[in-house]
Backbone bond lengths (Angstrom), bond angles and torsions (degrees), N, CA, C in turn:
res aa  C-N    CA-C-N  psi(-1)  N-CA   C-N-CA  omega(-1)  CA-C   N-CA-C  phi
1 X - - - 1.402 - - 1.564 106.86 -
2 X 1.342 116.12 134.64 1.433 118.67 -179.72 1.553 110.80 -70.80
3 X 1.234 121.24 -47.12 1.422 122.16 -176.58 1.539 112.07 -93.76
4 X 1.384 110.88 83.95 1.499 116.53 -176.27 1.531 112.96 -65.79
5 X 1.291 114.95 -21.51 1.537 117.75 172.95 1.496 115.90 -65.10
6 X 1.323 115.71 -13.35 1.454 119.38 -179.98 1.470 113.07 -110.03
7 X 1.319 113.29 -2.64 1.519 119.42 -171.16 1.585 108.10 -74.82
8 X 1.340 118.95 140.75 1.425 123.67 173.24 1.542 105.38 -121.29
9 X 1.366 114.39 121.17 1.471 119.65 177.74 1.518 108.73 -117.30
10 X 1.368 123.37 -5.60 1.394 124.31 179.56 1.548 106.54 -74.64
11 X 1.365 108.83 123.64 1.476 118.77 -178.78 1.530 112.83 -56.13
12 X 1.243 118.48 -50.20 1.450 123.12 179.95 1.543 114.95 -59.25
13 X 1.357 114.02 -37.95 1.425 120.50 -178.18 1.573 108.97 -70.49
14 X 1.392 112.45 -36.91 1.560 113.06 177.62 1.532 109.85 -69.55
15 X 1.387 119.03 -35.17 1.420 120.61 178.47 1.496 110.01 -65.48
16 X 1.317 122.54 -35.51 1.462 124.68 -179.13 1.523 106.87 -69.01
17 X 1.364 121.82 -39.35 1.377 124.15 174.46 1.602 112.76 -59.06
18 X 1.343 115.37 -46.20 1.364 120.52 178.96 1.522 113.42 -60.76
19 X 1.376 113.44 -39.11 1.479 118.44 -179.97 1.584 111.29 -63.12
20 X 1.343 115.32 -25.04 1.472 116.54 -177.93 1.533 111.71 -90.15
21 X 1.282 118.96 -9.14 1.524 122.06 -179.88 1.534 110.59 -80.54
22 X 1.369 113.80 152.99 1.395 117.66 174.04 1.497 115.65 -119.18
23 X 1.327 119.70 -4.61 1.455 127.57 176.04 1.515 107.74 -138.47
24 X 1.334 110.71 136.67 1.434 121.93 171.00 1.529 108.14 -119.52
25 X 1.406 113.59 126.62 1.405 116.36 178.58 1.535 110.03 -98.93
26 X 1.333 122.28 132.47 1.381 122.80 174.15 1.526 109.16 -110.99
27 X 1.288 115.74 146.31 1.421 123.87 175.66 1.545 106.46 -115.41
28 X 1.302 114.78 128.81 1.441 123.59 178.79 1.495 113.50 -115.73
29 X 1.292 121.25 156.29 1.531 125.73 178.60 1.520 107.32 -81.09
30 X 1.443 110.10 124.03 1.483 116.83 -177.83 1.547 108.81 -138.69
31 X 1.302 116.27 81.37 1.472 125.17 175.67 1.588 111.29 37.80
32 X 1.281 112.26 65.15 1.540 118.33 171.39 1.493 115.73 95.87
33 X 1.347 120.13 -21.02 1.454 124.40 173.63 1.430 110.59 -123.49
34 X 1.376 118.07 142.04 1.509 120.91 174.58 1.517 104.38 -70.16
35 X 1.364 111.19 147.64 1.408 120.54 170.91 1.494 104.80 -112.88
36 X 1.278 118.77 119.28 1.465 126.37 -176.79 1.524 110.96 -112.24
37 X 1.268 117.67 139.26 1.443 126.02 -174.77 1.555 111.78 -143.57
38 X 1.369 117.22 123.92 1.429 114.44 176.55 1.550 109.47 -81.93
39 X 1.323 115.48 141.86 1.497 117.31 -177.70 1.560 108.43 -140.13
40 X 1.338 115.21 149.23 1.481 120.27 161.43 1.509 105.18 -68.18
41 X 1.321 111.98 152.14 1.441 117.14 -178.96 1.537 116.02 -150.14
42 X 1.300 114.71 166.29 1.460 118.90 178.16 1.520 108.57 -125.45
43 X 1.259 116.94 148.26 1.460 124.10 -176.06 1.545 110.84 -110.57
44 X 1.323 119.66 130.42 1.464 121.86 169.87 1.533 108.78 -136.30
45 X 1.325 109.81 128.58 1.482 116.04 -176.80 1.524 106.93 -113.69
46 X 1.369 119.06 121.39 1.401 120.03 176.00 1.550 111.10 -122.29
47 X 1.397 113.74 95.17 1.434 118.53 -172.10 1.555 108.08 74.61
48 X 1.332 116.14 -118.61 1.502 116.49 179.68 1.567 107.80 -108.61
49 X 1.348 116.74 12.08 1.458 119.22 178.18 1.524 113.29 -97.20
50 X 1.245 118.53 128.22 1.438 124.60 -177.59 1.539 108.74 -100.24
51 X 1.350 118.59 135.64 1.396 120.80 171.02 1.571 108.01 -128.07
52 X 1.309 114.07 136.13 1.488 118.45 171.67 1.453 112.64 -111.43
53 X 1.277 120.24 134.30 1.468 125.02 179.55 1.509 113.73 -109.28
54 X 1.268 116.29 139.40 1.503 124.05 -179.69 1.566 110.96 -131.49
55 X 1.302 116.09 157.72 1.474 114.71 175.28 1.530 102.87 -129.31
56 X 1.366 113.26 163.95 1.436 120.03 178.79 1.556 109.30 -168.73
57 X 1.344 117.63 179.33 1.466 119.94 174.41 1.495 109.79 -70.03
58 X 1.338 113.71 -177.62 1.418 115.88 -174.69 1.562 115.12 -89.52
59 X 1.313 113.28 -5.46 1.469 118.02 178.05 1.499 107.74 -149.89
60 X 1.304 116.44 156.53 1.517 124.25 179.19 1.460 111.35 150.76
61 X 1.345 111.75 176.93 1.444 120.43 -175.68 1.497 113.35 -61.58
62 X 1.390 116.18 -45.00 1.427 119.23 179.11 1.500 113.59 -53.75
63 X 1.336 117.20 -46.68 1.496 121.54 179.34 1.560 110.39 -66.53
64 X 1.322 117.58 -36.51 1.425 119.18 178.47 1.456 109.61 -62.62
65 X 1.452 119.55 -45.41 1.415 120.26 -179.35 1.447 116.35 -64.13
66 X 1.456 113.80 -37.82 1.404 118.22 177.09 1.522 114.35 -62.26
67 X 1.342 112.66 -42.80 1.482 115.91 176.84 1.546 114.60 -60.24
68 X 1.374 117.97 -29.00 1.481 119.03 177.39 1.551 109.42 -81.72
69 X 1.337 118.21 -32.77 1.415 119.73 -175.62 1.563 108.72 -158.19
70 X 1.221 117.27 107.20 1.483 121.80 -169.64 1.562 113.97 -86.24
71 X 1.306 117.01 4.63 1.463 122.10 175.28 1.532 106.93 -76.97
72 X 1.303 112.22 142.39 1.512 118.53 179.42 1.527 110.36 -150.62
73 X 1.401 111.96 156.02 1.403 117.40 171.99 1.536 105.45 -114.39
74 X 1.371 116.19 143.79 1.563 118.90 -177.61 1.457 103.61 -123.36
75 X 1.316 112.28 156.09 1.476 122.13 174.78 1.533 109.38 -148.88
76 X 1.288 116.44 135.33 1.502 121.67 176.41 1.556 109.69 -140.45
77 X 1.290 120.02 151.62 1.472 118.51 -175.29 1.598 105.18 -153.89
78 X 1.297 113.39 155.38 1.436 122.41 -179.17 1.529 111.09 -160.22
79 X 1.277 120.25 -175.40 1.476 128.27 176.48 1.537 109.74 60.35
80 X 1.353 114.02 40.46 1.453 117.68 177.44 1.535 113.19 -69.44
81 X 1.318 118.80 132.81 1.423 120.36 175.61 1.485 111.53 -158.65
82 X 1.301 118.20 137.74 1.455 129.82 -178.42 1.543 107.58 -70.59
83 X 1.347 119.44 125.21 1.400 123.22 176.57 1.533 109.95 -117.65
84 X 1.363 114.14 118.60 1.400 118.63 -175.77 1.535 109.20 -112.82
85 X 1.357 113.03 126.77 1.502 118.97 174.51 1.554 108.19 -102.51
86 X 1.221 117.79 89.85 1.472 120.82 -171.41 1.563 111.81 -64.16
87 X 1.388 112.77 -39.42 1.515 114.83 -179.74 1.580 113.91 -67.04
88 X 1.341 115.27 -26.68 1.516 119.89 171.96 1.500 112.42 -92.66
89 X 1.263 116.95 -10.80 1.517 121.73 -176.00 1.506 111.41 57.07
90 X 1.355 114.58 46.71 1.477 122.39 177.63 1.543 107.71 -138.45
91 X 1.303 112.77 166.94 1.396 119.73 175.88 1.569 110.68 -148.71
92 X 1.331 114.07 167.82 1.469 120.67 179.58 1.537 106.86 -157.12
93 X 1.254 117.48 -177.19 1.538 121.98 179.92 1.506 105.50 -122.24
94 X 1.346 108.06 135.76 1.494 119.90 167.76 1.522 112.23 -82.24
95 X 1.347 117.65 150.96 1.478 120.28 -178.72 1.407 108.70 -167.76
96 X 1.306 119.32 168.32 1.474 129.72 163.19 1.528 108.23 -137.68
97 X 1.333 115.79 132.92 1.438 117.68 -174.33 1.582 113.43 -143.30
98 X 1.248 115.99 156.84 1.509 120.15 174.60 1.439 105.56 -130.29
99 X 1.295 118.88 135.85 1.459 124.28 175.36 1.556 108.01 -130.76
100 X 1.298 119.91 144.23 1.434 122.98 178.15 1.459 114.32 -167.30
101 X 1.316 113.21 -171.11 1.480 122.27 179.52 1.476 110.23 -126.87
102 X 1.344 115.14 159.00 1.436 120.09 175.05 1.443 113.96 -167.54
103 X 1.307 117.13 175.80 1.465 125.17 176.77 1.558 108.51 -112.60
104 X 1.339 114.43 135.65 1.532 118.70 -172.89 1.527 104.26 -109.16
105 X 1.290 110.08 135.82 1.561 116.01 172.32 1.555 107.27 -133.67
106 X 1.322 117.24 158.13 1.447 120.80 174.59 1.463 110.46 -80.30
107 X 1.292 121.16 138.35 1.428 128.78 175.98 1.551 109.84 -75.56
108 X 1.287 118.15 133.58 1.449 122.43 179.29 1.506 109.08 -67.64
109 X 1.388 114.77 149.93 1.437 120.05 -176.19 1.475 112.63 -51.59
110 X 1.336 118.39 -44.92 1.490 122.94 -177.13 1.524 112.66 -64.14
111 X 1.333 119.15 -14.93 1.467 124.75 -179.20 1.485 115.62 -106.91
112 X 1.378 116.02 -2.46 1.468 117.03 -174.22 1.482 111.34 -67.77
113 X 1.250 121.87 -39.82 1.492 122.22 -178.23 1.487 112.98 -59.76
114 X 1.355 120.34 -43.05 1.515 121.99 177.45 1.515 109.51 -71.64
115 X 1.322 117.19 -31.15 1.465 117.72 173.67 1.544 115.93 -67.76
116 X 1.325 112.06 -36.94 1.479 112.82 -179.69 1.522 106.96 -77.71
117 X 1.264 124.43 -26.53 1.402 124.18 172.32 1.485 110.57 -59.30
118 X 1.323 116.93 -44.07 1.520 120.30 175.72 1.466 112.72 -61.39
119 X 1.324 117.34 -43.08 1.494 120.34 171.90 1.517 115.75 -56.62
120 X 1.292 116.91 -47.12 1.458 122.71 177.66 1.501 111.74 -60.46
121 X 1.260 114.65 -33.94 1.510 117.61 179.79 1.511 117.37 -60.66
122 X 1.362 112.13 -24.93 1.549 118.71 -179.73 1.544 105.58 -66.74
123 X 1.367 116.73 -30.72 1.502 117.53 -169.21 1.570 113.34 -113.08
124 X 1.288 117.68 -8.47 1.391 123.57 -172.59 1.474 108.58 -142.68
125 X 1.287 122.59 114.68 1.473 127.17 -172.22 1.529 112.54 -62.19
126 X 1.411 112.26 -50.71 1.480 118.07 -178.43 1.530 106.46 -79.54
127 X 1.426 109.01 163.87 1.492 119.63 172.37 1.508 109.55 -54.70
128 X 1.275 119.60 115.27 1.557 121.47 -174.15 1.525 104.06 -102.86
129 X 1.333 113.39 125.51 1.467 120.45 173.21 1.497 107.95 -84.87
130 X 1.398 113.18 135.40 1.423 117.92 178.76 1.503 110.12 -140.37
131 X 1.382 116.22 165.24 1.422 123.93 -172.38 1.497 108.42 -71.63
132 X 1.329 115.77 108.68 1.461 121.89 -178.09 1.557 111.87 -73.55
133 X 1.395 119.62 -7.92 1.359 122.93 178.95 1.563 109.35 -67.37
134 X 1.342 117.01 -27.08 1.436 123.15 -177.07 1.557 110.48 -75.74
135 X 1.317 118.93 -15.46 1.503 120.75 178.76 1.463 113.51 -54.72
136 X 1.396 116.35 -41.94 1.479 118.44 -173.04 1.543 112.19 -72.81
137 X 1.269 116.59 -13.65 1.572 118.90 178.18 1.527 108.95 -114.26
138 X 1.320 119.01 20.25 1.469 122.85 178.90 1.551 108.03 -123.47
139 X 1.271 115.20 136.49 1.410 126.09 167.41 1.508 110.19 -95.19
140 X 1.395 110.24 130.02 1.513 114.56 -179.73 1.540 103.69 -117.68
141 X 1.360 111.82 133.25 1.444 120.18 -178.72 1.501 109.35 -116.68
142 X 1.338 114.46 148.34 1.487 121.00 175.87 1.471 108.04 -130.67
143 X 1.399 110.77 126.91 1.512 119.05 176.81 1.564 107.13 -102.35
144 X 1.325 113.43 123.76 1.482 118.66 170.19 1.453 106.53 -89.53
145 X 1.379 118.07 111.70 1.365 123.72 179.64 1.509 113.03 -67.32
146 X 1.269 118.75 125.84 1.484 123.23 -179.17 1.555 110.90 -97.13
147 X 1.346 119.91 -30.92 1.437 122.45 170.34 1.478 107.53 -159.20
148 X 1.382 115.50 164.77 1.471 120.18 175.75 1.529 105.28 -163.95
149 X 1.302 112.96 160.95 1.451 125.22 178.98 1.486 109.42 -146.32
150 X 1.325 116.46 147.29 1.518 117.19 177.76 1.513 107.77 -116.79
151 X 1.380 112.01 168.36 1.399 120.73 -176.95 1.551 108.48 -152.09
152 X 1.305 116.26 143.07 1.483 117.49 -175.93 1.592 107.29 -142.88
153 X 1.334 112.19 142.09 1.450 119.46 170.38 1.520 105.27 -127.90
154 X 1.295 117.11 120.97 1.472 118.87 177.33 1.501 109.08 -121.78
155 X 1.375 116.18 -167.70 1.441 122.05 -172.62 1.540 116.07 -73.82
156 X 1.217 120.56 5.69 1.478 122.96 -178.93 1.562 108.32 -77.21
157 X 1.280 113.91 131.98 1.498 124.96 -173.75 1.532 109.33 -67.20
């Protein structure tokens, strides 16, 4: 990372950033060009291992690409704010972000309910009851994060 002053390597600090985000973008390999898609996600931390959960339909380009190559890059960001330096007549944006890599696998049918509960936890603090009939027409994916790094820009000149 070029700007070491903005780098975040503390595991817990990166987890706190992830908890604040509401979209995770994943980039998949697609014959010479990356295929990037924004997704709702769930976070599960087991010791120092991070897992990200996603859901989608039972067919489509994303699933086709994952079947060919399950390696992916992910990115999420939050805390966006406009920073104006009037004396210098310049501006920038504040943010916090986490970027990393992982391996994606499909969640087995018997584990989908628990995985979807993890996903719902990202957006709803209490235990959220949802229509379980939808499970049979939903694909649930789990990314085992292999590495990640954070970055932050705040109001400091």
